[in-house]
C-alpha positions in Angstrom: -232.6 31.6 93.0 -229.1 30.3 92.6 -226.3 32.8 91.9 -224.1 31.4 89.3 -222.1 34.5 88.2 -220.3 37.4 89.9 -222.7 39.9 91.5 -221.6 42.6 89.2 -222.6 40.7 86.3 -226.4 40.2 87.3 -229.0 42.0 85.5 -230.9 44.5 87.0 -233.9 42.1 87.2 -231.8 39.3 88.6 -230.4 41.3 91.3 -233.7 43.0 92.1 -235.2 39.4 92.7 -232.2 38.6 95.1 -232.6 41.8 97.0 -236.3 41.5 97.3 -235.9 38.1 98.8 -233.0 39.3 100.9 -230.8 36.6 99.3 -228.3 39.4 98.6 -228.0 42.9 100.2 -227.6 46.3 98.6 -224.0 46.6 100.5 -222.8 43.4 99.0 -224.0 44.3 95.5 -222.5 47.7 95.8 -219.2 46.7 97.1 -219.0 44.2 94.2 -219.1 47.2 91.9 -216.6 49.2 93.7 -214.4 46.3 93.9 -214.7 46.0 89.9 -214.1 49.5 89.5 -210.8 49.3 91.6 -209.8 46.5 89.3 -210.6 47.8 85.7 -211.0 51.2 85.8 -207.2 51.9 85.4 -207.6 50.1 81.9 -211.1 51.3 80.9 -210.9 55.0 82.3 -214.7 55.3 82.3 -215.2 57.3 85.3 -214.5 61.1 86.2 -215.4 60.6 89.9 -216.1 57.5 91.9 -218.3 58.4 95.2 -217.4 55.1 96.8 -218.2 56.5 100.5 -221.5 57.8 99.6 -222.4 54.8 97.8 -221.7 52.5 100.7 -223.9 54.9 103.1 -226.7 54.9 100.6 -226.4 51.1 100.5 -226.3 50.8 104.1 -229.5 53.0 104.2 -230.9 50.9 101.3 -230.5 47.8 103.4 -232.2 49.2 106.5 -235.3 50.1 104.6 -235.2 46.6 103.3 -234.9 45.1 106.9 -237.8 47.5 108.0 -239.9 46.1 105.4 -239.7 49.1 103.1 -239.2 47.9 99.6 -239.0 50.5 97.0 -239.1 48.4 93.9 -236.7 46.8 91.2 -234.2 49.4 91.5 -234.0 49.3 95.4 -230.2 48.9 96.0 -229.2 48.7 92.4 -225.7 50.6 91.7 -225.3 53.0 88.8 -223.3 55.8 87.2 -224.6 59.1 85.6 -222.8 61.0 82.6 -220.7 64.1 84.0 -223.2 66.6 82.6 -226.0 65.6 84.8 -226.3 67.5 87.9 -225.5 65.7 91.2 -225.9 67.5 94.4 -222.6 67.8 96.3 -220.8 66.0 93.5 -218.8 67.7 91.0 -220.1 68.1 87.4 -217.4 69.1 85.1 -219.0 68.5 81.7 -215.8 67.4 80.3 -214.5 71.0 80.3 -211.8 73.2 81.6 -214.4 75.9 81.6 -216.3 74.0 84.2 -213.7 72.4 86.3 -215.3 73.0 89.8 -218.8 73.3 89.8 -220.8 71.4 92.4 -224.5 71.5 91.8 -226.6 72.4 94.6 -229.5 70.2 93.5 -230.2 67.1 91.7 -231.5 66.8 88.0 -234.8 65.3 88.0 -233.6 62.0 86.8 -231.3 61.6 89.7 -234.2 62.4 92.2 -236.3 60.0 90.5 -233.8 57.3 90.6 -233.1 57.9 94.2 -236.9 57.7 95.1 -236.7 54.6 93.4 -233.8 53.3 95.5 -230.9 53.4 92.9 -227.4 54.0 94.2 -225.2 56.3 92.4 -221.7 55.1 92.1 -220.2 58.3 90.4 -219.8 60.2 87.4 -218.9 58.9 83.8 -216.7 60.6 81.2 -217.9 62.7 78.4 -216.6 64.7 75.4 -216.6 68.4 76.3 -220.2 69.7 76.9 -221.3 66.6 75.5 -220.3 67.9 72.0 -218.5 66.2 69.2 -214.8 65.9 69.1 -212.1 66.1 71.9 -212.8 62.0 73.0 -212.0 61.2 76.4 -209.5 59.0 77.5 -212.1 55.8 77.7 -211.4 52.6 76.1 -213.6 50.1 74.7 -213.8 47.1 77.0 -214.2 44.7 74.5 -210.8 45.9 72.7 -209.0 48.5 74.5 -207.5 49.8 71.4 -210.8 50.7 69.9 -213.2 53.6 70.9 -216.1 53.0 73.0 -217.9 55.7 70.7 -219.1 59.2 71.6 -219.9 61.7 74.1 -221.5 59.1 76.5 -218.5 56.7 76.2 -217.8 56.6 79.9 -221.4 55.6 80.6 -221.3 52.8 78.0 -218.0 51.3 78.8 -218.8 51.1 82.6 -221.9 48.8 82.0 -219.7 46.8 79.6 -217.1 46.4 81.8 -219.2 45.4 84.7 -218.6 48.5 86.8 -222.2 49.7 87.1 -225.5 48.0 86.7 -226.8 50.7 84.5 -225.6 54.2 83.7 -227.4 57.5 82.3 -226.1 58.9 79.0 -227.5 61.5 76.4 -228.0 61.7 72.7 -227.9 64.6 70.6 -227.0 63.0 67.3 -226.2 59.5 68.1 -224.4 59.5 71.5 -226.9 56.8 73.1 -227.2 54.3 70.4 -223.7 54.3 69.0 -221.7 53.8 72.1 -224.4 51.1 73.1 -223.7 49.4 69.8 -220.0 49.4 70.3 -220.2 48.2 73.6 -222.7 45.4 73.2 -225.4 46.9 75.2 -229.0 47.8 74.9 -230.2 51.4 75.0 -233.2 52.9 74.4 -233.4 56.6 73.1 -237.0 57.6 74.1 -239.6 59.8 72.4 -238.5 63.5 72.7 -239.6 64.9 75.8 -240.5 61.4 77.4 -237.7 61.8 80.2 -236.9 65.2 81.8 -233.6 67.0 81.0 -234.0 69.6 84.0 -230.4 69.6 85.6 -228.9 68.1 82.4 -226.3 70.6 80.8 -227.7 71.4 77.3 -226.1 70.4 74.2 -229.2 71.5 72.2 -232.5 72.1 73.5 -234.6 70.5 70.7 -232.2 67.5 70.1 -231.2 66.5 73.2 -232.4 63.2 74.9 -231.6 61.1 78.1 -231.8 57.6 78.7 -229.8 54.4 80.2 -227.1 51.8 79.0 -228.3 48.5 80.3 -227.6 44.7 79.7 -231.1 43.9 78.6 -234.4 45.2 77.2 -236.0 44.2 80.5 -233.4 46.2 82.5 -234.0 49.0 80.1 -237.6 49.1 80.6 -237.3 49.0 84.4 -234.8 52.1 84.5 -237.0 54.0 81.7 -240.1 53.4 83.6 -238.6 54.9 86.6 -237.4 58.2 84.8 -240.2 58.9 82.5 -243.0 61.3 83.0 -244.0 65.0 82.7 -241.8 67.4 84.8 -243.0 71.0 85.6 -239.4 72.0 85.8 -238.9 71.0 82.2 -241.3 72.6 79.7 -240.3 70.4 76.9 -241.4 67.0 78.7 -244.6 65.6 77.6 -248.0 65.6 79.3 -247.9 61.9 80.2 -247.2 60.3 83.5 -245.2 57.3 84.4 -245.6 54.8 81.6 -246.1 50.7 82.3 -243.2 49.4 80.1 -242.3 46.2 82.0 -245.7 44.5 81.8 -245.4 45.4 78.0 -242.5 43.0 77.5 -244.4 40.0 77.1 -246.9 41.7 74.7 -247.2 39.4 71.6 -245.1 40.5 68.3 -246.3 37.8 65.9 -247.7 39.5 62.9 -246.1 42.9 63.3 -244.3 44.1 60.2 -240.8 45.2 60.0 -239.7 48.1 57.6 -236.4 47.6 55.8 -235.0 51.2 54.7 -233.0 49.8 51.7 -230.8 53.2 51.8 -229.7 52.4 55.3 -228.0 49.3 54.5 -225.1 51.1 52.9 -222.4 49.3 54.8 -219.4 47.5 53.4 -218.8 45.3 56.6 -220.0 41.7 55.5 -220.2 40.8 59.5 -222.7 43.6 60.1 -224.7 42.4 57.1 -224.6 39.0 58.1 -225.7 39.8 61.6 -228.4 41.7 60.9 -229.9 39.1 58.4 -229.4 36.5 61.3 -231.4 38.9 63.3 -234.2 39.3 60.9 -234.3 35.4 60.6 -234.8 35.3 64.5 -237.6 37.7 64.3 -239.3 36.2 61.5 -239.2 32.9 63.5 -241.1 34.9 66.2 -243.9 35.6 63.9 -242.8 39.0 62.4 -242.9 39.8 59.0 -240.8 42.3 56.7 -241.0 44.8 53.8 -238.7 47.1 52.1 -239.5 50.8 52.5 -238.1 54.1 51.2 -236.9 56.6 53.4 -237.7 60.4 52.6 -235.4 61.2 49.8 -233.5 64.3 51.1 -231.3 62.6 54.0 -228.2 64.9 53.2 -230.4 67.9 53.7 -231.8 66.8 57.0 -228.3 65.8 58.4 -227.1 69.3 57.5 -230.3 70.9 59.1 -229.4 68.6 62.3 -225.7 70.3 62.4 -227.0 73.7 61.7 -229.6 73.3 64.7 -227.1 71.7 67.0 -224.6 74.4 66.4 -226.8 77.4 66.9 -228.5 76.2 69.9 -225.1 75.2 71.8 -224.0 78.9 70.6 -227.1 80.3 72.4 -226.3 78.2 75.4 -222.8 79.1 75.9 -223.0 82.8 74.9 -222.2 84.2 77.9 -219.5 81.9 79.0 -218.0 81.7 75.6 -217.7 85.7 75.6 -216.0 85.5 78.8 -213.8 82.5 78.5 -213.6 81.3 74.7 -209.8 80.4 75.1 -210.6 77.8 77.9 -212.7 75.6 75.4 -211.0 72.8 73.6 -210.2 73.4 70.1 -213.1 71.2 68.6 -215.7 72.6 70.9 -214.6 76.4 70.3 -214.8 75.7 66.3 -218.3 74.4 66.6 -219.6 77.1 68.4 -218.0 79.8 66.2 -219.9 78.1 63.6 -223.0 78.5 65.4 -222.4 82.0 65.9 -222.1 82.5 62.2 -225.7 80.8 61.9 -228.2 83.4 60.6 -231.8 83.1 62.0 -233.1 82.3 58.5 -230.6 79.6 58.2 -231.6 78.1 61.8 -235.3 78.6 60.8 -235.0 76.9 57.6 -233.3 74.0 59.4 -236.1 73.6 61.6 -238.6 73.7 58.7 -236.7 70.8 57.0 -236.8 68.7 60.4 -240.6 69.2 60.4 -241.1 68.1 57.0 -238.7 65.2 57.3 -240.2 64.2 60.7 -244.0 64.2 59.0 -242.8 62.1 56.3 -241.0 59.7 58.7 -244.1 59.4 60.8 -246.2 58.4 57.7 -243.8 55.3 57.3 -245.7 53.8 60.4 -248.8 53.6 58.3 -247.2 51.1 56.4 -245.1 49.0 59.2 -244.9 48.8 62.8 -241.1 49.3 63.3 -238.2 50.1 61.3 -235.0 48.0 61.4 -231.3 49.0 60.5 -228.1 48.4 61.7 -227.0 50.5 64.8 -223.9 51.6 63.1 -222.3 51.3 59.2 -219.2 49.8 61.1 -218.1 48.4 64.5 -216.0 50.4 67.0 -213.2 52.1 65.1 -209.6 51.5 66.1 -208.4 54.5 68.2 -210.6 57.2 69.3 -212.6 58.7 66.5 -216.0 58.2 67.5 -217.5 56.8 64.3 -220.6 57.6 62.3 -224.0 58.2 64.0 -225.8 58.4 60.5 -228.3 55.5 61.1 -229.0 57.0 64.6 -229.3 60.8 63.6 -232.8 60.6 61.8 -234.6 59.2 64.8 -232.9 61.9 66.9 -233.8 64.6 64.4 -237.5 63.6 64.5 -237.9 62.7 68.1 -238.8 59.3 67.4 -238.0 56.3 69.9 -235.3 54.1 69.0 -233.4 51.2 70.6 -230.3 49.3 69.9 -229.3 45.6 70.8 -226.5 43.3 70.3 -226.8 40.8 67.7 -223.4 39.4 67.1 -219.5 40.3 66.6 -217.1 40.9 64.0 -213.9 39.1 64.8 -211.8 40.4 62.0 -209.6 42.8 64.3 -208.5 39.6 66.5 -211.0 40.3 69.3 -214.4 40.3 69.2 -216.3 43.8 68.6 -220.1 43.9 69.0 -222.5 44.6 66.3 -226.0 46.0 67.1 -229.5 46.3 65.4 -231.4 49.3 65.9 -235.2 49.3 65.6 -237.3 52.6 65.3 -241.1 53.2 66.1 -243.7 55.6 66.4 -243.9 58.6 68.9 -244.5 56.9 72.5 -244.4 53.5 71.4 -241.2 52.5 73.5 -243.2 49.6 74.6 -243.4 48.0 71.1 -239.6 48.5 71.0 -239.0 47.0 74.0 -241.4 44.1 73.7 -239.9 43.4 70.3 -236.3 43.5 71.5 -237.1 41.3 74.6 -238.4 38.5 72.8 -235.4 38.7 70.5 -233.2 38.4 73.6 -235.2 35.5 75.0 -234.5 33.6 71.9 -230.7 34.5 71.7 -227.9 35.2 74.5 -225.7 37.8 72.7 -226.8 40.2 75.6 -225.5 38.0 77.9 -222.1 37.8 76.8 -219.2 40.0 78.6 -215.8 41.2 77.4 -212.5 39.7 78.9 -210.5 42.6 79.9 -206.8 42.3 79.8 -205.3 44.1 82.6 -201.8 44.7 82.8 
C-alpha cells in the first residue's frame, strides 16, 4: 500500500492497514498528529489539554505489542481526542467550567477503557461549552473558515478531526452537538440509539437525552469506532442489553430497493446551496438503487421541541443541585440562567414533557413502517459567522426519540468566499446503525466529499 498523503490525513481504516503490516508505526502516526497540533492548534484552538508525553509513551507500548505479535485490531495505535466532559484517569476534566477547574478523575469513563483496550491512543481533551450545555461558546474556530463557528458543545472534537489534529474524537449530543458540528466541519458522525454506548464517567447534561459517539472522516471509520465502544455496561443502567455490534461487516450490505422518506416539513431552509447539495445526494442514492417518497412528520413539532428543552433544563438542574447551591456565582451567565429555569420547572411540567416525548417517539417509529430511513439536511444553514452555534432543529427530534441518526458531507457553500461544508442527515429505526452506515458508506464510495480537507491559513 503506497502512502500518498500525510500520515495525519489517513483514515482509520488506511492507517490500520499500514500499522498491521508494519509499514508505519504507532509512534510515527502519533508524532504526525502531535506535530499537526503544534502547527495549527494556535489558530483552531480545539484542545484544552494535550497529553503529548503520555501519548508517546502509549505509542511506544503499542509499537512493542505489535513487534511481539500482539495486534489488537483496527484501532491499534490510532490517536484520538476526547471531549472535556469525559473522565480520563490522571488527566484534568474541567467540563469547560470554572466550577470544575482542577478536577482530575481517578478512573476512566467506560468508553475510554474500551478504546484503550482496543489499542487507541489518547492525545488529549477537546474544548466544550460549559458542562456541554448551550451558550458560552469556547474559542474554537472552524478549520474551513476561521471566522465561522465549529458549532456547539462538541466544537473542539469536531474541529480537531477536521483540522487533522486527531484521527477521531469523542463528543456528546443532548440536542444537536454531534451532528451539527460534524456537518459544519465536513465530517461523518453517528448519533447512536440511546443506550447503545455507555455514558458511565461522562459528566451529565441530561440523563434521558445524552448520547456519546465519535467524529470521523468516513462511515467506515465511524463503524470501526462505534463497534469498539458499543455494548451493555453494568456501570450505566441506561445501556441496552446488547453486546458488541458487528458494524464493519454491514458496510457492504446492499442498499438497492431501500426506500428513503423525505419529510417535506424538514426542508425549510432558504439556502439554495443546501437544497442543491441534498438534491444531488439523493440523485446519487437513486443511482445506487434507492427509492424515495415524501412522508409527513408528526404535526406537533413545536410542542416536542419545547418538551425537549423542559427535560434538558430540569435534568440539568437536578444534576447540578448541590454544586449550584454552593457556588452558583461561579457558573457562567448562560449556564446559570438555564439552571434557574430548570429549578422553576414543576414536576407536572416535567412529566407532561416526558409524555409528549413518548407520544412523539411512537409516532416517529411508525414512519419506519413506510420507509427504511428518513433523509434531511443536517442543518438548515451552513456554519454561521462568529460564534453562534446555529440551529439543531433537524437533529433534535432524533435525540428526543433516541433514534439513531448520522451525518455525512455532501458538498459546500462558497458564498462566504471560502468553502463551508454541507451535511446530509439520515435517521433510522432503533438499533439500526448498521443500515445507516451501509447507506452512507455506499454513498461515500460513489463520492469524494469526505476526502476533502480544509486549507487552514496560519499567520
